[in-house]
C-alpha positions, 0 to 999 in steps of 0.5 A: 500500499505505502509504495503505491501511495508515495508513487502517486504523489511524485508531482506533489513531491517535486512542488512541495520539497524541491523548493520549499519546506512543507509547513507542519501543523501545530504539535507538541514535541516532548524531548527526553535524554540519553541515547534515544534523545541523541538519535531523535536529534539526528533524525530531526536534523536529517530527516525532518528539518530539511523538508518540514517547517516545524516552527509551529511545534511546541517543544518541552524538555522532560530530562531529569535536569529541566524537571528539577530546575523548573520544580517539574513546572515544565511537565505541567506545561507540557501536559497543558499544551498537549491538551490545548493542541491534541497532538503529542510526540514524546521521546522516552524519558528517564524516571530517576532512581534515589542513586540517580538523584544523587548522581545527577544532583537532583532535589528529589527523585521525580516520579514518571511523567506518564501518570500526570499525562494520562490524568491531564489528558483524561486518558482512555486507552493506551494502544500498543501494536506490533510494527510490521516491515514489509518482507521481513518477519519480526515475530507475529506474521500479521498485526497484533493490536492491544488496548490497555485501559489507561486509568485505574488499578494498582498504579493509582493505588493508595496504601499504608503499612499496618499491623493487627487491627480492623480495616473499614473501606467506606464510600461516601456518595457525592450527594451528601444526603446519601448514606455512606456505603461500607465497601469492605470490612476486614480483620488484619491479623499479621503484625506486618501487612499492607492495605491497598485501596484503588478504584477502576473507573468505568465511565470511559470504557465505552469510548475504549470499546469504540476505539478498540473495535474500529481498529480491529475492523480496520486491521481485519483482526479478531477482537477479544476481551481479557479479564479475570472476572471469574475471580475479581468480580469487579472486572465484570463491569469492564467486560459488560460494557465492552460486550454491550457496545460491541453487540449494539454497534459492531456485531454485524460488521464483524460477522460480515467481515468474517472476523468472528470465528465463534459468532460472537465476542469472546472473552479470555481469562488473562491467564489463558491470554498469557499462553495464547499470545505465545501460540498465536504467532500468526497474529491477526488478533486484538485484545482489550484489557485492564491497565495492569493486565495490559502492562504485563501482556504487552511486554509478552507481545514485545518479546514474541515480536522481537523486542519493545523497539517494535511495538507502538505505545500511543495514548488516547485521551479526551478533552471536555469538548470531546475532541480526542488528544493523542499522544505517540511514543516508543515502548522502549526506554532511553537505552542507557547501555548505548548511551554510556558506550556513545560517551566512551567514544564507542560505536553504537548501533541504535535502531530508531524504528519505534520512535520514528513510527510514533513521530510520523503517527503524531505528525499525521494526527496533527495534520488531521486536526488541520487538514489543509495540508493533510494530504502533503503531510501524509505524502511526507510521513509515507515516504519517510517510513518507506525509506526507513523500511527499505534500509532494513529490506536491503541490508542497510539496517542497524546491527540488531536486524543486520548483524555485525555487517549493519550500520551504526547509529549515524550511518543508518540515519544518513543512508535513510536521509540520502533515500528520502532526498530521492524520494521527496525531491526527485520523486524516484524511490529506489526499487526494493528487490522482490523477495518470495519469502519474508526474511527472519533476522537472527535474534542473536543479532540483538545486543542483549542476546545473553543466552547461555549456549551450554544450558541450551545444548543441555536442554537440546540434549534432553529432548534429543532422545536418540542422541542423533543431533536432531529432534524428530517430530516425536521428540518435538512433540514431547518438548512442546507438551513439556513446555506447555506450548502444544497447540490443542484440539478445539474440544480440548480448548474448550474443556480447558476454559471450563476447567479454568473457570471452575478453578477460578471459582474455587479460589474465589470462594475461599473466605468471605468476599464480595462477588457481583453478578453484574454491575447493578446487582451487588451480591454478598458470596460466603 
């Protein structure tokens, strides 16, 4: 799709980029630090600034030093600007430890900025999807989409260390005329205990549902809703809202598209989702879940799909006037190890794929908010993405993809910059070599490849029963069964789901706890 789009705009490319830069729509650019900051400086200098006028962008530095110097006012300013403009790109940032606080001379260990952003932008969902390069197999063969509820759960919890005693959790309605409600009452018997309180807001789950199901339809993937409602009955409300929204607005559309194998929206217990992620390597599915489950499960998706560098992380929020706020960033951190190598004067090979895909997504969204130049901006971002993909496709990628023969950080940026010059100024795109089968780069190329080869040989020998140096089908089957990754027959899958439900109910039945048949029907279950 992308090459045809770019080629169709050859004339526009000559008009827009040969003589002048394209004015960018307003956007907030939040910079971080360390290797990701250095690499994005190169990207801006070589890939963006020669072709795009970014004078309408608002830049905010969220380095530890900038936050400390401003007493975190810069974070509040960035959040306010993001809310006003609605399109944000954010580089990875450092959340300093106590050791780093001392090392950097900070007045305090400033917390992660993500919580302030999610609150300030009325966060609905964090979309974490697999990134795919045509002709290269990274992990999942088809797209995998994830919606992680952006609010609630353990992340906003209040807690106290307590001893033996009694805990009473009371809800006081907003209307002071209504009576308070006791949510929970329990006795703590240990001398050392932690009491934790948090809530799960549900008002924006319908918005999450619309975002999720719309994206699944567009990407042609099968949707699943993931909870552990069999044990945590307070999660029932999330499923009900997702289910009701789907049946009301999307059921017929998904049936017509052939995207409901079982004829209805499927629920997955989070335990089952954990196993299916490593089994469903063909991809083609989407999952929507609570905040904490989404955090954990998308880390698993990243491992199957090579690394967090090949996963997006896009926050969608909503202003009071109903306009959506979209913030785009990579799923990885600041890559401190490469930064320290860079400071020592050593060669580095930093892959900017995740960050650049995020930057281009933010630019596209900014253009959609001011559509006068949207088509030209889409042409630029498409050509930029194609040029980057072409480098990987032709063996000119970074070393995590091409091995020791791969390019350094600076060489890769320069190679893509030259390709972009060809595409945007002359309108001539390099022709990629046609391949019949997708190339699968070795995972040994990753710099954090730390596999113990001796233990791997021992594991291999354990399943190579006849000791001939090869694993035949029977040996492979035994290995898959022992490791718990063997695909099951349909009936066995259903039976396993029933067993998990029964196990969950049995676990939930130990002791006195509240369970709900629905959000509206609270019941006390002994």
